[in-house]
Steps between C-alpha positions, in 0.01 A plus 500: 500500500760548224476807278483275190183337635343839576593610148304207359202602714510861373526404134120475478448865593470741206622777730859372490534388138671818378764500774721220369648207687778686685265762644246235596767296677598810694136553605472136606771556761272731701181293454358278771287197421235313695225238467151570638239231563141544383301721736804654669532879537787668318643784702544807281776612736822313576712621787255794530573620146264492201586250229421434134393142417543297181258209479658210312252226590145499635256788547438760769207713612552852633264607778416843633605482865240742636193349327626140463385493137683368195648777281656295219656167405860444389600210276843350439744712303370818661602741776337624819601730781604749233252757630755594764713652221227749414270533803650383828198597712257290294743209487488468879129417475555183294560138601564201273399132523616203294210349304724208403844379603723785385862565414595864543811715466505835678716807533484799734327798341797730559724261308241482222486878479879505458481245219227699328719810502789300356300316231255710297323195355430374851353835603284518187385143559392571856313814389321293235397239758371773731311660213332173404392448860346847508314422176356183655377697800348760268323223309356360823370845593352544153333158524356591837348818359364368171446122530258303715619242752416203275708636212794583728510148641465330159777709347726450799461120487572481127798738533632293792486178298673669206777650714565213741393203291650278233337396174508136387499366143121506485496872583367457853653742752544382860636683805560405860201604711700706750249762607214472747161648420581770755823584314310535172239714673777731627655527155169575327341715774209261539375257766604140558142381439485684168827336395363155589182565302682627191748211501216249523320676216812500281541128559134430413544703181812291421725804491730360769544192713672483839562304815708557813827472305452633146285736295464467122357699213273280290374740236 
């Protein structure tokens, strides 16, 4: 694909906004681009080398390879595979799956490291992303220690709708229902049955509504 098209795809990423058009066009020359259908695995290695991925369209779930549990969810405009820049051993234990049809650009981690050394804003941006991810993991640990399973599930559902949803003119927020009850259980350290019970209770209390395709916040 032409570098100009890749440039258009990268415009939505805050990480690159301080680089300027010429530097971004230069980066586009070493980027690869690919479409992934819903449900397909996304190899975190290309030609046996770790890569960094930029998600332009769709959403992705990252799974711990050894336990087969969901670690976190990535939405469009975000990055994954970046762990290999900071902790290569842990990165090997992850696998990604497309939750929707996805459009992704990717670059080998060694090339990304070179760009980070060349462009200070890029390096600072990647460190910020890594720091935010650590904070999310710390929050999950804190929730596990100090909140009961019901509270963890309720807060996760409402946060998910806020992060992945869109708000209409009436103020109703709606998101694609992309996660299974097992996925939510993994992300909240609870059981699938508990997730089912809490979701049903939230619907009866008119906090949310959902079906197989969408989930909405009512109040």
